[in-house]
N, C-alpha and C positions, 0 to 999 in steps of 0.2 A: 504494500500500500504506500503510495507516494503522495505527500502533501507538500504544498508550498506555503510559506508564511504569507498571510494577507498583507503584511507590511512591506513586502519586497515585490519587485517587478521582474518577472522572468528570472528570478534567482539572483538578480544584481543587488549590490550593496546599496542601502538607502542613502539619500542625501542627508547631510548632518541635521537639518532642521526642516520642518514643514511649515512653520509659521514664525512670526517675529515675537510672539508673546514670551515673556521670561518668567520662570518659576523661581522664587527665591531659594528653594531648597534643592532643586534638581534641574540640571540642564535638560531641555526637551529632547535633544538628540540622544542623550543617555537614556532618558525614559523610554523613548521609542525603541532603542536598541534592546533594553531590558524586556520590553513587551515582545519583541521579535524572538528573543532567546527563550522567553517563558512559553511562547506559543509552540516552539519546537519541542519543548519538554512535554507539553500537554499532548501534542500529537503522538510523540513516542510512547509515553507512559500510559496514557488513557486510551487513545484511539488505535494504536498499533498493538502494544502489549495487552491492553485491556480488552481486546477482542480476539486474542490468540488463545486457542484451547490448550496450547502447550504452557501457557502462563497461568498463575494462580488467579482465582476469583478474588481472594482477599489475603492479606498478610496479617494474620491475627496477632495482636499484642494485648496484654493485660493493660488496664487503664493507667496504672502508675508508670509502667514502662513506656507506653505510648506517649504520655505527657512529657516524659524525659527526652525521648527521641525527637519530639517536635519542638522542644524548648519553647513552650507556649507563653512564657512570661513576657510582658510588654515593658520596655525600658525607655529611659529618657533619650538615649542616643540612638540614631539610626544605624543601619547595617550597610555593608558594602554590597554591590550588585552580585558578586559571585556567591556571597552567603545567601542572599535573597533567592537566587536561582536554585540553590540547594534546598531552600525552604519549599519552593514550588515542587521540586522533585520529590521531597519527603511527603508532602501532602498527597501527591498523586500516588506514590508507592503504597502508603498505608491506608488509603481509602478503598472502600469496596468497589470493585469494577462491575457496575450495574449493566454495562453494555456487553459483558462476557456472555458467550452462548450457554454457559452453565450456571448463570445466575437466574434462579427460579423463585427467589425468596419473596418477591412482592409483585404487585400488578403494574409495575413499570420495569422495563428491561429493554435491552437492545439499543441501537442508535440508528437514526436516519441522518445521513450526512447533509441532505438538503435542509432538513429542519435545523440541524446543528448550525449550519451557515446562517440561518435566520436568527438563531439564538445569539450568535456572535455579533451579528449586525444590530440586533436589538440592544445589546449591552453597549456597543460602541456609540450608538445614537443617543442612548440615555435620555429618553424623553418621557413625558407623563401623558397618559392617554385621557385627558379631560377636556381639552378645547381644540378646536380646529386650527387655531393660530399656532399652537406649539406642536401639534401632531396631525397635520393634514393628511399625510399618506395613510396613517394608521386608523384615523376616524373612518375614512372611506373603506379601507381594507377590512376592518372589523365588521362594518355593516354588511359587506358582501359575503364574508365568511359565515356570519350568523344567518344570513338569508339562505345560503346554500345548505347549511345544516338543518334549518327549519324545513326546507323542501324535502330532505330525506325523512324527516318526521312525518311529513304529509300536510304541512301548512303552507298556504300561499301567502299568508300575511302573518304578522306577529312582531315580537320584540325580542330582546335578549341582551346579554352582556357576558364578557369573560370575567370570571371570578377567580380569586386566589385559592382554588381547590374545590373539589366536589362537595365537601362539607359546607363551605360558604354558600355554594349554589343552593343547597337544600335549606339552609337557614334563610336565605333570601326568599325562597318560595314560601316558607312558613310566614315570614313577615308580610309578604304581598297578599297572601290569602287572608290574613287577619285584617290588613288594611282595607281590602275590598269589602269585607263584611262590616267592619267597624272603623271607618276612616277617622273618626274622632280620636282614636288611640294616638294619632300622631301629635296632637296638641294636648290632650287631657290625660294621657297615660293609662296605666292598667287599672286604676281605681274605678274607672267608669265602665269596665267590661264585666260580663258574666264569666263564669268558669268555662274555659274553652277546652275542647278535647281533640286530640290528634290520634289517628289510628295507623298502626304499622304492624309489621310482623316481627316476631322475635329474632328473625334472621336478617332484618334490615340493618343498615349501617348505623353505627353508634352516633352519627351526627344528628339523627332525629332526636335522641334523648339529650345530647349536648345542646342542640338548638332550643329545645323546650326549656332547659334550664337557663340558657343565655337570654332568651326573649321574655322570660317571666311567666311562661305557661306552667312550669313545674313538671318534673318528671313523673309525678303521680298521675298526671293528666295525659300521659302517653299510654294509650290502650293497646295492648298486644293482641293481635288477631291470630287465631290458630293457623298452623301450616300443615300440609300433608307430609308424608314421610320423605319426600324429596325437597321440602323446604318452600313449597309454593303457598302463598296466602290463599285461604279458603273464602271465597266471596260470601257464601251463606253465613259463615261465622261473623264476617265483617258486618253484614246487615243486622244480625242479632246484637252485636256489640254496640252498634250505633243506636239502635232502639233502646237498649238498656241504659246507655249513657244519657239519652234524652229523658228517660223516666227518672233518672237520678238528679236532674236539674242542670246538667251540663249542656253546653252548646257545641255539638260536633261541627268542625269547620274544615278539616283537611285529612286526606288519606295519603300517606306516603308509601307507595309500593316500589318494588325493586325489579329492575331488569338486569339480572346477573348478580346474585348475592355474593358477598365477599368470599365465603367459605365454599359453599357447594355449587355456586354458579347457577342458581335457580332463577327462572324468569316467572314472575307472578303473572296470573291470567288477566291481562289488562282489560280485555273486553268485559269480562264478568265483573271486575272491580269498577269499571266505568259505569256499568249499569246501576250498581249500588250508589255510586256518587251522584249520578243523574237523579236517581230516586230521592235522595236526601239533600240535593243541591250543595254538595261539598266540592271543595277544590281537590282535584286529583293531581298529585305530584308523582312523577316517575323518576326515581333515582336510577338512571342508566349510566352512572359514572363508569361502571365496569363493562356493561354489556351493550352500550349504545352503538358501538361500531359495527355490530351485525347489520345495521341499517344500510351499510354499503354493499352487503352481499345479497344478491337475488336468491341464493340458495338458503340462506339462514335468517333473513329478515323476518320470516314468519314468527320467530321467537318473540318479537315485539308487536305482534298483531294487536291493534287497538290503541297504539301509542298516540295516534292522531287525535284521540278523544281526551287526552290529558290537557290540563291547564299549563303545566310546566314540566320541563325535562332537564335534568342535570346530566351532563355528558363530559367525561374526561377523555380528551383526545390524546393525552400523554400516556394512556394505558395501552390499550390493544394496538393503537396505530403508531406508538413510539414517537409521538411528536415532541417529546421532551418535557420534563417538569418545568413549570406546570402549564397546562393548557386545558382549562376547565370552562365549559360553556354552560350558561343557564339560558334555556330557550323558553319563550313564552308565546302562547297563543293570543294573548291580549293585544288589542289594537287601540286601547284607550289611553295610552301613555301611563299606565298604572305604575310602572317601574320608576318613572321620574316623579310622579305625584307622591308616591310613597316615601321616596328617599331624598327629595330635593330640599335644599335650604337656601337656594337663591343667593349665594355669596356674591355681592356686588363687585368685588375686586377680581372675580374670575368670569362671571356669567353676565356681563353687561348686555343689556337688551338693545343698545344702539350701535352695535358693531357694524362694520361695513360689509359683513358677509351674513349668510343665513345662520342665525343663532341656534337653530335646531341642530346644527352640526356640533355644538358644544354639548357633548354627551356625559360630561363628568357628574352631573347631578342625578344620574340614574344609579350611581354607586354610593354606598355608605363610606367609601374611601375618598380621600382627596388624591393622594398619590396612587396611581394605578399603572402597573407595569404593562407593557405591550406583550400580549400573549398570542396574538393572531398571526404574526409574521411567520413564525416557524411552521405553523400548520398550513398557511397559504402557500409558502414556498415549496413545501413537501407535496401538497396537493397539485400545484402547478407542474411539479416535476414528474409525478407518476400518474396523475389523473385519477378520476374516480375508479377506473377499471383496475389500476394498480393497487389502490387501497382495498378494493374488493378481493383481489388475488391474495393479499396478505391475510385477510380474514379467513378466506377459504383454506389457505395453507395451514393456518393454526388448527382448524378443525381436523384436517387430514393428519397432522402430526399427533394430535391427541388420540385419534383413532389408532394410529400406529403404536403409540405408547401403550394404550390399553390392551391391544392385541398381544403385544410382547409380554406384558405383565401376566396375562393369562397362561402363557406358556411356561412360566417359571413358578417354582415353589416359593411360598412365603409371602407373596403379594396378595392382599385381600382388599378388594374395592368396597367402599361404603355403598356405592351404587354406580350404575352406568352414568357417565358424565353427560349432562345436558349441554354444557358449554365447554370451555377450555380449562376448567378446573378439574383436576383428577385427584380425588381424595382416597387415600388408601392406608392400610396398616402394613408394615413389614413384620412378619412373624418369624423371629429367628429360629434356627433349628431346635434350640432347647425348649421352645414353647409349642412346637407343632404337635398336634394331637392331644394337647392338654387343656383344651378349652373348658372342660368341665371342672377343672381344679379350682378350689376356693380362692387361691391367690393369683389366678390367671390374669384378671383385669388389672390388678395392681402392678404385676410384672410387665404387662403389655404397655401400660401407661408410661413406663420408664424407657421404653425402647427408642421412641422418636427423639426425646431430648438427648439421649446419649449419642445417638448417631449424628444428631445436629452438632453437638459439641465437637465430635471427632472431625466432621467435614469442615467445620469452621477453622479448626486448628491446623488442619492439613491444607486448607485453602483450595480444595479440589472442586467444591460444589456448594451451592447455597439453595436451600429449599425450606419452606416454613412448615410448622406443625401447630396443632391446637386441639383442645377437646371441643365437643359440641353436644350440649345437653347431657344425656347420660352416656355418651360415647367418649371413651378415654382417648388420650392423645393419638392423633393420626397425622400423616403427612398430607399437605395440599400442594401439589405442583400445578402452576399455571403456565401453559405453553402458548406463547403468542409472538415472541420475537422472531422477526423474519430472518435473523441470523442463525436460527437453530435448524439443525438437520437431523436426519435419522440416526447418524452416528452419535449425536449428542444425547438422543433418547436412549440409545443402547448404553452409552457411558453412564447415564443417570442410574439405570437399573443395576449395572455392574457395580457401581460405586456404593449404592445402598446395600447391596449384598455383601460387598467386601467389608464395609464399615460395621455391619451388624451381624456377621456370621458367628462371632464368638460370644454373643450376648446370651 
């Protein structure tokens, strides 16, 4: 893999300075040279070694040792450039290589180089996405990207905004749903409101409960709806829970369902849930942070049938599409400017109404933030590069890799699936030889619960692999591997199984 520094032209040495501005602490030519050398280290350590299967996923160090190696203390005097470049190399060396083909630990992985170029450009431009005058390119770009995403949902009109993460998108949706029902909350606060109830499943993301606490609803007013054995919300129980809540004096106002649950990858039945929401006139929010990207695939978009009936959708493009952290869109069906009416404060030093251009292009009052990072460029550039068809191929490839992994698991002893995967989450136990055939023993579950944490510790300390584990309900610790990076191959799937066996065979 060959990369050229963005600060050089055809590999030639830079001119000493690019401008006449003087920095009292550092010569600009020296600063630019440092950036050039630092970029070379980033390319070598993160993008070359960090994607090479012959290299480690991580260089594990205990916290005290790591702190000593990094020399984290900040001092009065500055350091020389060569020492600073070593700092860059150390940070890269001891950080987890999330672009590595054998990093399966979280729902972000891999690297798209077009998106990464967009991320570099975003950082270099260092602008704030709140007014057209300081971010004209990105105001127009975000508008177009959000429009294209809404089309995939099935909406020809609507609104939206990029948020700092899927959790924030869900909190925004909760705030908007409350404001639509009780607009007086913006000026009068919570004291004027009845007790409001939110409905979600026990397998939904924890942001629903965090949001309820943050916005003042209270976690006791998050009502959990039953799920089936695969983790899908049951619409009939939702209807019963809403009726019960009403009878107890609460005011139901929002249902948050999930398209791709974090652990099992379950897709709630959106049409059935939408029927219940229509019946009770509730806001339907779809947390598609994980599963939303199936909308690019003609083969798999059926998993989100009924999403067009939602009021809001949260979608993290930095997950399955590898757009890079973070790239989280909140999409709205609303066409009444609800987002701005709910969040605006009309700061006169930013949002003057007598500007020489269309002030509707000043979108900052849609957000509760003032400073808002540009998150649309990395997705736009990647989308431009590969097109919708290329993104569809990535989604379809992920499903094929999961099918291959599951088929290979079934050919080996010791791998036991929780259930057939619906999405690209594969949840399984590894049963070491010492526990096979002993499922009826009284201490079997306790011993099995220790297997995944032990294997996880071993893989981390060897640096060969990273995959997550967790319990779920009455199920003891099991592994959850999410397969979606377009850098992953069948060989990586084979290595994954081999390594789990190797690390756990003596347990």
